Every structure is written in structure tokens, then in C-alpha cells.
N, CA, C and O atoms as a Tinker XYZ file with bonds, in Angstrom:
   328  protein
     1  N    -64.927000  -42.115000  -22.115000    73     2
     2  CA   -65.944000  -43.138000  -22.300000    64     1     3
     3  C    -66.065000  -43.954000  -21.016000    63     2     4     5
     4  O    -65.056000  -44.295000  -20.398000    81     3
     5  N    -67.268000  -44.260000  -20.624000    73     3     6
     6  CA   -67.518000  -44.988000  -19.381000    64     5     7
     7  C    -67.159000  -46.462000  -19.525000    63     6     8     9
     8  O    -67.316000  -47.057000  -20.591000    81     7
     9  N    -66.677000  -47.031000  -18.432000    73     7    10
    10  CA   -66.342000  -48.456000  -18.405000    64     9    11
    11  C    -67.622000  -49.248000  -18.158000    63    10    12    13
    12  O    -68.270000  -49.055000  -17.130000    81    11
    13  N    -67.999000  -50.134000  -19.076000    73    11    14
    14  CA   -69.271000  -50.843000  -18.993000    64    13    15
    15  C    -69.104000  -52.318000  -18.634000    63    14    16    17
    16  O    -69.976000  -53.129000  -18.946000    81    15
    17  N    -68.014000  -52.671000  -17.994000    73    15    18
    18  CA   -67.823000  -54.057000  -17.588000    64    17    19
    19  C    -68.702000  -54.397000  -16.403000    63    18    20    21
    20  O    -69.040000  -53.532000  -15.595000    81    19
    21  N    -69.072000  -55.676000  -16.306000    73    19    22
    22  CA   -69.888000  -56.140000  -15.177000    64    21    23
    23  C    -69.051000  -56.133000  -13.901000    63    22    24    25
    24  O    -67.828000  -56.244000  -13.970000    81    23
    25  N    -69.692000  -56.003000  -12.735000    73    23    26
    26  CA   -68.950000  -56.071000  -11.470000    64    25    27
    27  C    -68.191000  -57.388000  -11.338000    63    26    28    29
    28  O    -68.570000  -58.393000  -11.940000    81    27
    29  N    -67.126000  -57.379000  -10.553000    73    27    30
    30  CA   -66.234000  -58.537000  -10.450000    64    29    31
    31  C    -66.958000  -59.809000  -10.058000    63    30    32    33
    32  O    -66.674000  -60.861000  -10.631000    81    31
    33  N    -67.881000  -59.763000   -9.109000    73    31    34
    34  CA   -68.593000  -60.953000   -8.666000    64    33    35
    35  C    -69.469000  -61.543000   -9.754000    63    34    36    37
    36  O    -69.703000  -62.751000   -9.781000    81    35
    37  N    -69.948000  -60.708000  -10.638000    73    35    38
    38  CA   -70.858000  -61.169000  -11.683000    64    37    39
    39  C    -70.115000  -61.737000  -12.880000    63    38    40    41
    40  O    -70.669000  -62.562000  -13.606000    81    39
    41  N    -68.872000  -61.317000  -13.106000    73    39    42
    42  CA   -68.113000  -61.787000  -14.263000    64    41    43
    43  C    -68.010000  -63.300000  -14.302000    63    42    44    45
    44  O    -68.155000  -63.907000  -15.363000    81    43
    45  N    -67.760000  -63.913000  -13.153000    73    43    46
    46  CA   -67.638000  -65.367000  -13.108000    64    45    47
    47  C    -68.931000  -66.027000  -13.558000    63    46    48    49
    48  O    -68.914000  -67.000000  -14.312000    81    47
    49  N    -70.050000  -65.492000  -13.089000    73    47    50
    50  CA   -71.346000  -66.077000  -13.436000    64    49    51
    51  C    -71.629000  -65.903000  -14.928000    63    50    52    53
    52  O    -72.142000  -66.823000  -15.566000    81    51
    53  N    -71.304000  -64.742000  -15.490000    73    51    54
    54  CA   -71.543000  -64.484000  -16.912000    64    53    55
    55  C    -70.656000  -65.378000  -17.773000    63    54    56    57
    56  O    -71.122000  -65.918000  -18.776000    81    55
    57  N    -69.394000  -65.545000  -17.403000    73    55    58
    58  CA   -68.500000  -66.366000  -18.206000    64    57    59
    59  C    -68.855000  -67.844000  -18.145000    63    58    60    61
    60  O    -68.461000  -68.611000  -19.024000    81    59
    61  N    -69.596000  -68.254000  -17.117000    73    59    62
    62  CA   -70.022000  -69.643000  -17.019000    64    61    63
    63  C    -71.356000  -69.869000  -17.730000    63    62    64    65
    64  O    -71.941000  -70.946000  -17.612000    81    63
    65  N    -71.839000  -68.877000  -18.462000    73    63    66
    66  CA   -73.048000  -69.049000  -19.258000    64    65    67
    67  C    -74.320000  -68.640000  -18.555000    63    66    68    69
    68  O    -75.401000  -69.060000  -18.969000    81    67
    69  N    -74.237000  -67.829000  -17.495000    73    67    70
    70  CA   -75.432000  -67.414000  -16.768000    64    69    71
    71  C    -76.280000  -66.445000  -17.561000    63    70    72    73
    72  O    -75.761000  -65.492000  -18.142000    81    71
    73  N    -77.574000  -66.678000  -17.588000    73    71    74
    74  CA   -78.510000  -65.806000  -18.274000    64    73    75
    75  C    -79.803000  -65.756000  -17.481000    63    74    76    77
    76  O    -80.011000  -66.547000  -16.561000    81    75
    77  N    -80.665000  -64.824000  -17.844000    73    75    78
    78  CA   -81.959000  -64.681000  -17.197000    64    77    79
    79  C    -83.059000  -65.044000  -18.175000    63    78    80    81
    80  O    -82.958000  -64.777000  -19.373000    81    79
    81  N    -84.092000  -65.646000  -17.658000    73    79    82
    82  CA   -85.311000  -65.906000  -18.409000    64    81    83
    83  C    -86.344000  -64.927000  -17.857000    63    82    84    85
    84  O    -86.493000  -64.799000  -16.642000    81    83
    85  N    -87.051000  -64.242000  -18.739000    73    83    86
    86  CA   -88.013000  -63.231000  -18.302000    64    85    87
    87  C    -89.433000  -63.647000  -18.633000    63    86    88    89
    88  O    -89.680000  -64.377000  -19.593000    81    87
    89  N    -90.367000  -63.163000  -17.814000    73    87    90
    90  CA   -91.787000  -63.385000  -18.026000    64    89    91
    91  C    -92.500000  -62.087000  -17.676000    63    90    92    93
    92  O    -92.254000  -61.506000  -16.619000    81    91
    93  N    -93.385000  -61.629000  -18.562000    73    91    94
    94  CA   -94.102000  -60.378000  -18.342000    64    93    95
    95  C    -95.558000  -60.701000  -18.047000    63    94    96    97
    96  O    -96.221000  -61.393000  -18.819000    81    95
    97  N    -96.050000  -60.191000  -16.920000    73    95    98
    98  CA   -97.448000  -60.370000  -16.541000    64    97    99
    99  C    -98.145000  -59.016000  -16.608000    63    98   100   101
   100  O    -97.606000  -58.004000  -16.158000    81    99
   101  N    -99.343000  -59.010000  -17.172000    73    99   102
   102  CA  -100.164000  -57.810000  -17.179000    64   101   103
   103  C   -101.330000  -58.045000  -16.232000    63   102   104   105
   104  O   -102.105000  -58.986000  -16.406000    81   103
   105  N   -101.448000  -57.188000  -15.235000    73   103   106
   106  CA  -102.491000  -57.329000  -14.228000    64   105   107
   107  C   -103.511000  -56.220000  -14.459000    63   106   108   109
   108  O   -103.167000  -55.042000  -14.362000    81   107
   109  N   -104.757000  -56.573000  -14.762000    73   107   110
   110  CA  -105.773000  -55.548000  -15.030000    64   109   111
   111  C   -106.067000  -54.683000  -13.812000    63   110   112   113
   112  O   -105.803000  -55.087000  -12.679000    81   111
   113  N   -106.610000  -53.504000  -14.044000    73   111   114
   114  CA  -106.886000  -52.578000  -12.945000    64   113   115
   115  C   -107.986000  -53.074000  -12.020000    63   114   116   117
   116  O   -108.111000  -52.601000  -10.890000    81   115
   117  N   -108.787000  -54.029000  -12.496000    73   115   118
   118  CA  -109.873000  -54.566000  -11.680000    64   117   119
   119  C   -109.392000  -55.574000  -10.642000    63   118   120   121
   120  O   -110.150000  -55.956000   -9.751000    81   119
   121  N   -108.140000  -56.006000  -10.752000    73   119   122
   122  CA  -107.567000  -56.969000   -9.800000    64   121   123
   123  C   -107.186000  -56.242000   -8.515000    63   122   124   125
   124  O   -106.523000  -55.205000   -8.549000    81   123
   125  N   -107.606000  -56.792000   -7.396000    73   123   126
   126  CA  -107.278000  -56.160000   -6.108000    64   125   127
   127  C   -105.797000  -56.327000   -5.788000    63   126   128   129
   128  O   -105.115000  -57.188000   -6.344000    81   127
   129  N   -105.323000  -55.491000   -4.888000    73   127   130
   130  CA  -103.917000  -55.553000   -4.483000    64   129   131
   131  C   -103.601000  -56.898000   -3.829000    63   130   132   133
   132  O   -102.534000  -57.467000   -4.059000    81   131
   133  N   -104.525000  -57.402000   -3.018000    73   131   134
   134  CA  -104.320000  -58.698000   -2.356000    64   133   135
   135  C   -104.230000  -59.838000   -3.355000    63   134   136   137
   136  O   -103.387000  -60.725000   -3.214000    81   135
   137  N   -105.103000  -59.821000   -4.375000    73   135   138
   138  CA  -105.049000  -60.866000   -5.400000    64   137   139
   139  C   -103.761000  -60.790000   -6.210000    63   138   140   141
   140  O   -103.169000  -61.820000   -6.532000    81   139
   141  N   -103.326000  -59.581000   -6.541000    73   139   142
   142  CA  -102.066000  -59.410000   -7.277000    64   141   143
   143  C   -100.895000  -59.910000   -6.436000    63   142   144   145
   144  O    -99.984000  -60.551000   -6.960000    81   143
   145  N   -100.915000  -59.622000   -5.143000    73   143   146
   146  CA   -99.854000  -60.072000   -4.247000    64   145   147
   147  C    -99.816000  -61.594000   -4.176000    63   146   148   149
   148  O    -98.741000  -62.193000   -4.205000    81   147
   149  N   -100.987000  -62.218000   -4.083000    73   147   150
   150  CA  -101.048000  -63.692000   -4.041000    64   149   151
   151  C   -100.522000  -64.308000   -5.338000    63   150   152   153
   152  O    -99.803000  -65.306000   -5.310000    81   151
   153  N   -100.883000  -63.709000   -6.470000    73   151   154
   154  CA  -100.412000  -64.203000   -7.764000    64   153   155
   155  C    -98.888000  -64.156000   -7.839000    63   154   156   157
   156  O    -98.248000  -65.130000   -8.236000    81   155
   157  N    -98.318000  -63.022000   -7.457000    73   155   158
   158  CA   -96.861000  -62.875000   -7.520000    64   157   159
   159  C    -96.154000  -63.753000   -6.496000    63   158   160   161
   160  O    -95.065000  -64.260000   -6.764000    81   159
   161  N    -96.756000  -63.937000   -5.341000    73   159   162
   162  CA   -96.174000  -64.819000   -4.326000    64   161   163
   163  C    -96.148000  -66.260000   -4.814000    63   162   164   165
   164  O    -95.157000  -66.964000   -4.619000    81   163
   165  N    -97.229000  -66.705000   -5.444000    73   163   166
   166  CA   -97.267000  -68.066000   -5.990000    64   165   167
   167  C    -96.224000  -68.260000   -7.082000    63   166   168   169
   168  O    -95.563000  -69.297000   -7.136000    81   167
   169  N    -96.076000  -67.263000   -7.952000    73   167   170
   170  CA   -95.067000  -67.354000   -9.018000    64   169   171
   171  C    -93.666000  -67.451000   -8.422000    63   170   172   173
   172  O    -92.831000  -68.216000   -8.904000    81   171
   173  N    -93.417000  -66.677000   -7.381000    73   171   174
   174  CA   -92.089000  -66.681000   -6.758000    64   173   175
   175  C    -91.824000  -67.990000   -6.033000    63   174   176   177
   176  O    -90.727000  -68.542000   -6.116000    81   175
   177  N    -92.833000  -68.486000   -5.322000    73   175   178
   178  CA   -92.631000  -69.672000   -4.497000    64   177   179
   179  C    -92.543000  -70.943000   -5.324000    63   178   180   181
   180  O    -91.650000  -71.763000   -5.109000    81   179
   181  N    -93.459000  -71.114000   -6.265000    73   179   182
   182  CA   -93.523000  -72.375000   -7.010000    64   181   183
   183  C    -92.776000  -72.336000   -8.328000    63   182   184   185
   184  O    -92.294000  -73.371000   -8.789000    81   183
   185  N    -92.668000  -71.175000   -8.943000    73   183   186
   186  CA   -91.990000  -71.082000  -10.225000    64   185   187
   187  C    -90.572000  -70.573000  -10.132000    63   186   188   189
   188  O    -89.871000  -70.494000  -11.141000    81   187
   189  N    -90.137000  -70.226000   -8.924000    73   187   190
   190  CA   -88.787000  -69.696000   -8.678000    64   189   191
   191  C    -88.514000  -68.396000   -9.435000    63   190   192   193
   192  O    -87.386000  -68.144000   -9.859000    81   191
   193  N    -89.546000  -67.576000   -9.602000    73   191   194
   194  CA   -89.409000  -66.277000  -10.250000    64   193   195
   195  C    -89.117000  -65.226000   -9.192000    63   194   196   197
   196  O    -89.520000  -65.372000   -8.039000    81   195
   197  N    -88.415000  -64.166000   -9.583000    73   195   198
   198  CA   -88.202000  -63.025000   -8.704000    64   197   199
   199  C    -88.629000  -61.760000   -9.444000    63   198   200   201
   200  O    -88.612000  -61.710000  -10.674000    81   199
   201  N    -89.004000  -60.760000   -8.691000    73   199   202
   202  CA   -89.502000  -59.521000   -9.264000    64   201   203
   203  C    -88.340000  -58.724000   -9.840000    63   202   204   205
   204  O    -87.370000  -58.432000   -9.140000    81   203
   205  N    -88.441000  -58.372000  -11.123000    73   203   206
   206  CA   -87.392000  -57.600000  -11.771000    64   205   207
   207  C    -87.809000  -56.140000  -11.953000    63   206   208   209
   208  O    -86.995000  -55.236000  -11.768000    81   207
   209  N    -89.088000  -55.905000  -12.319000    73   207   210
   210  CA   -89.533000  -54.546000  -12.595000    64   209   211
   211  C    -91.049000  -54.486000  -12.502000    63   210   212   213
   212  O    -91.734000  -55.470000  -12.779000    81   211
   213  N    -91.569000  -53.332000  -12.114000    73   211   214
   214  CA   -93.011000  -53.114000  -12.039000    64   213   215
   215  C    -93.332000  -51.752000  -12.620000    63   214   216   217
   216  O    -92.648000  -50.768000  -12.339000    81   215
   217  N    -94.384000  -51.699000  -13.437000    73   215   218
   218  CA   -94.866000  -50.427000  -13.990000    64   217   219
   219  C    -96.346000  -50.290000  -13.671000    63   218   220   221
   220  O    -97.108000  -51.241000  -13.842000    81   219
   221  N    -96.753000  -49.134000  -13.218000    73   219   222
   222  CA   -98.155000  -48.823000  -12.990000    64   221   223
   223  C    -98.541000  -47.769000  -14.010000    63   222   224   225
   224  O    -97.948000  -46.691000  -14.048000    81   223
   225  N    -99.543000  -48.078000  -14.848000    73   223   226
   226  CA   -99.953000  -47.174000  -15.904000    64   225   227
   227  C   -101.103000  -46.294000  -15.448000    63   226   228   229
   228  O   -101.757000  -46.587000  -14.448000    81   227
   229  N   -101.350000  -45.218000  -16.180000    73   227   230
   230  CA  -102.348000  -44.211000  -15.801000    64   229   231
   231  C   -103.742000  -44.811000  -15.635000    63   230   232   233
   232  O   -104.491000  -44.362000  -14.767000    81   231
   233  N   -104.111000  -45.791000  -16.422000    73   231   234
   234  CA  -105.429000  -46.403000  -16.328000    64   233   235
   235  C   -105.573000  -47.358000  -15.163000    63   234   236   237
   236  O   -106.672000  -47.849000  -14.902000    81   235
   237  N   -104.496000  -47.631000  -14.459000    73   235   238
   238  CA  -104.537000  -48.539000  -13.323000    64   237   239
   239  C   -104.001000  -49.922000  -13.627000    63   238   240   241
   240  O   -103.876000  -50.750000  -12.725000    81   239
   241  N   -103.679000  -50.188000  -14.899000    73   239   242
   242  CA  -103.118000  -51.482000  -15.272000    64   241   243
   243  C   -101.682000  -51.579000  -14.747000    63   242   244   245
   244  O   -100.939000  -50.598000  -14.753000    81   243
   245  N   -101.310000  -52.770000  -14.296000    73   243   246
   246  CA   -99.950000  -53.014000  -13.809000    64   245   247
   247  C    -99.262000  -53.998000  -14.737000    63   246   248   249
   248  O    -99.858000  -54.990000  -15.158000    81   247
   249  N    -98.021000  -53.724000  -15.050000    73   247   250
   250  CA   -97.216000  -54.666000  -15.828000    64   249   251
   251  C    -96.023000  -55.043000  -14.966000    63   250   252   253
   252  O    -95.321000  -54.180000  -14.439000    81   251
   253  N    -95.805000  -56.345000  -14.831000    73   251   254
   254  CA   -94.779000  -56.861000  -13.924000    64   253   255
   255  C    -93.830000  -57.748000  -14.715000    63   254   256   257
   256  O    -94.267000  -58.637000  -15.446000    81   255
   257  N    -92.525000  -57.503000  -14.570000    73   255   258
   258  CA   -91.506000  -58.332000  -15.188000    64   257   259
   259  C    -90.911000  -59.238000  -14.119000    63   258   260   261
   260  O    -90.419000  -58.761000  -13.096000    81   259
   261  N    -90.956000  -60.543000  -14.358000    73   259   262
   262  CA   -90.366000  -61.516000  -13.452000    64   261   263
   263  C    -89.155000  -62.119000  -14.141000    63   262   264   265
   264  O    -89.112000  -62.194000  -15.369000    81   263
   265  N    -88.183000  -62.543000  -13.370000    73   263   266
   266  CA   -87.002000  -63.171000  -13.963000    64   265   267
   267  C    -86.554000  -64.332000  -13.104000    63   266   268   269
   268  O    -86.828000  -64.383000  -11.904000    81   267
   269  N    -85.856000  -65.267000  -13.739000    73   267   270
   270  CA   -85.200000  -66.354000  -13.012000    64   269   271
   271  C    -83.963000  -66.761000  -13.789000    63   270   272   273
   272  O    -83.876000  -66.584000  -15.004000    81   271
   273  N    -83.020000  -67.305000  -13.058000    73   271   274
   274  CA   -81.746000  -67.696000  -13.662000    64   273   275
   275  C    -81.934000  -68.938000  -14.512000    63   274   276   277
   276  O    -82.662000  -69.862000  -14.147000    81   275
   277  N    -81.270000  -68.939000  -15.641000    73   275   278
   278  CA   -81.206000  -70.135000  -16.470000    64   277   279
   279  C    -79.906000  -70.835000  -16.089000    63   278   280   281
   280  O    -78.822000  -70.275000  -16.248000    81   279
   281  N    -80.020000  -72.036000  -15.597000    73   279   282
   282  CA   -78.842000  -72.790000  -15.174000    64   281   283
   283  C    -78.519000  -73.801000  -16.262000    63   282   284   285
   284  O    -79.298000  -74.713000  -16.538000    81   283
   285  N    -77.394000  -73.626000  -16.853000    73   283   286
   286  CA   -76.958000  -74.536000  -17.907000    64   285   287
   287  C    -76.180000  -75.681000  -17.275000    63   286   288   289
   288  O    -75.241000  -75.469000  -16.507000    81   287
   289  N    -76.587000  -76.891000  -17.610000    73   287   290
   290  CA   -75.931000  -78.073000  -17.071000    64   289   291
   291  C    -74.934000  -78.568000  -18.106000    63   290   292   293
   292  O    -75.286000  -78.805000  -19.262000    81   291
   293  N    -73.703000  -78.718000  -17.683000    73   291   294
   294  CA   -72.662000  -79.220000  -18.582000    64   293   295
   295  C    -72.415000  -80.681000  -18.276000    63   294   296   297
   296  O    -72.350000  -81.086000  -17.115000    81   295
   297  N    -72.281000  -81.452000  -19.310000    73   295   298
   298  CA   -72.072000  -82.885000  -19.146000    64   297   299
   299  C    -70.697000  -83.153000  -18.541000    63   298   300   301
   300  O    -69.706000  -82.519000  -18.903000    81   299
   301  N    -70.661000  -84.097000  -17.619000    73   299   302
   302  CA   -69.388000  -84.504000  -17.013000    64   301   303
   303  C    -68.925000  -85.846000  -17.567000    63   302   304   305
   304  O    -67.899000  -86.388000  -17.154000    81   303
   305  N    -69.701000  -86.367000  -18.507000    73   303   306
   306  CA   -69.335000  -87.643000  -19.118000    64   305   307
   307  C    -68.255000  -87.437000  -20.171000    63   306   308   309
   308  O    -68.289000  -86.466000  -20.926000    81   307
   309  N    -67.312000  -88.344000  -20.214000    73   307   310
   310  CA   -66.246000  -88.294000  -21.200000    64   309   311
   311  C    -66.594000  -89.286000  -22.282000    63   310   312   313
   312  O    -66.866000  -90.456000  -22.009000    81   311
   313  N    -66.583000  -88.808000  -23.518000    73   311   314
   314  CA   -66.905000  -89.735000  -24.615000    64   313   315
   315  C    -65.760000  -90.730000  -24.787000    63   314   316   317
   316  O    -64.582000  -90.373000  -24.767000    81   315
   317  N    -66.148000  -91.975000  -24.954000    73   315   318
   318  CA   -65.155000  -93.058000  -25.110000    64   317   319
   319  C    -64.697000  -93.103000  -26.556000    63   318   320   321
   320  O    -65.494000  -93.325000  -27.469000    81   319
   321  N    -63.434000  -92.895000  -26.749000    73   319   322
   322  CA   -62.862000  -92.988000  -28.104000    64   321   323
   323  C    -62.483000  -94.433000  -28.360000    63   322   324   325
   324  O    -61.739000  -95.037000  -27.587000    81   323
   325  N    -62.991000  -94.978000  -29.434000    73   323   326
   326  CA   -62.777000  -96.391000  -29.639000    64   325   327
   327  C    -61.932000  -96.704000  -30.720000    63   326   328
   328  O    -61.680000  -97.879000  -30.987000    81   327
């Protein structure tokens, strides 16, 4: 049976609660390559998304999966016991 553990560098991130948030965009075949590039560049620059996967379908439609890290903030405040 194959060993399915995450690589050593990733284990720390996973144990600290790291997860990905995904967003799927469907780009119609009528959209030019330049317009699609601008759309994805804006998403990456302003929304902090990165390209995870791209599919090109027979009709010319493109489906793009974007992802970004979900950063969980843990409170550093100690509750006062009274």
C-alpha cells in the first residue's frame, strides 16, 4: 500500500489548520485570450488568488480553478479567571 502522508514541509502547515479556499470561473469561448488574461491577473493581484487548474473544453469554453490560503487567526488573549 502506498504511503499517502503529506511532504514534511507541508505537515507543519496542515497541523496548524492550513486550508485552501477555491473559486471556479467559467470563461466563455467568446472571450479573447487577452481579456481572460486580464481577468485572471486582476484576481491574482487584488484578490490574492493563484491558479490551481485550467480546463479547455471542446466547445472552446474554459474553466479555471483559483485557490488561496485560508489563514486562521488564533487569539493570543488569555481569559481572566475571576
